[in-house]
N, C-alpha and C positions, 0 to 999 in steps of 0.2 A: 857126515853123520855124527861122528864123535864130537865135533864142535857143537852141533845142535843139542846133543844130550848134555854137554857141559853147560851150555847157556841155560837150558831149562832147569837143571839141578841148582845152578847158582841163583837163578831168579827165585826158586822155591825157598832156598836157604835164606836169602835176604828178606823175603816176605815173612818167613817164620820168625826171624830175629827181630824184625820191626814190630810184629804183633806182640811178641814177648815183652818188648820194652814198653809198649803202650799199656799192657796189663799191669806192669810194675808201677808205672806212674799213677794209674787209677787206684791201685790198692796200696797207697802209702799215705800216712798221716803224720804230721809233725806235732810234737808237743813235749812236755816235761814229764819225766818219770816220777811217779808218786805212789803212795800206798793209801788205799781207802778201807774203811771199815774199822772195827774195834777188835783188839786182841781177844781171843785167839782166832778171829775170823777175818783177818786182813786179806786184801787182794792187791796184787800189783796192778797199776793202772797208768794210763797216759792222760794227761790234762792238756787239751789243746789251747791255743791262744784265745779262742772264743769261749772258753770256760766249760767245754764238754769233757766228760770223762769216759774213757773206754777201758774196760778190764782187759788185761793182757793174758792170754793163754799161750804158754810157750814151754820149751823143754826145761828140765830142772836146772841145767847148766846156765842157760840164758836167764832164767828167773833169778838165780843167785847173783849173776853179774849185774842185772838191772836193779835188783834190790840194793846193791852196794852203790849204785849210781843215782840214787834218788836226787831229784832236783836238776839233773842234767837234761839237756835238750837232745832229742833223738828223732830220726825218721823211722817209723815203724812200717815195714812192708808186711802185709798180711795176706793170707790165702783166702780166708772167708771171714764174714762178719756174722755173728750169732746174737741171739737175745736170750739171756738167762737171768732169772730173778730180777726183772726190771732193769737190767744193765745191758749195754751193748758190749759184746765181747769180740775182740780181735784175735784170731788164731795167727800168731806171729810166725812169719817165715824168716825175717831178718830184722835186726835192729842196728841202725847206722847212727853213730854219735855225730852231733854237729858241734864243732869246736866253738869256743868263746861264748857259749850261751849257757848260763847257769842261773837258776832262780832260787 
């Protein structure tokens, strides 16, 4: 009986982990960190290899870090995608730098 409970719990755990990994891969975009707009109304953004721009909405700390890393290549993992003022906006969960890629 105990072995059966262990097997069921393990199967549920592995299924949950696998589904979480799938979500992360679906909600990730690669591109270069940039700033769009004119002062004082600039916005942090991600420019993808195909030329699309996504405004990044993130914490103050991450925003400050990414502003300092303009031109660097990142994978942006996001929780949701919004539309504001004719811009696609990514609500950033995590920003992962990709080495050796600078524009």
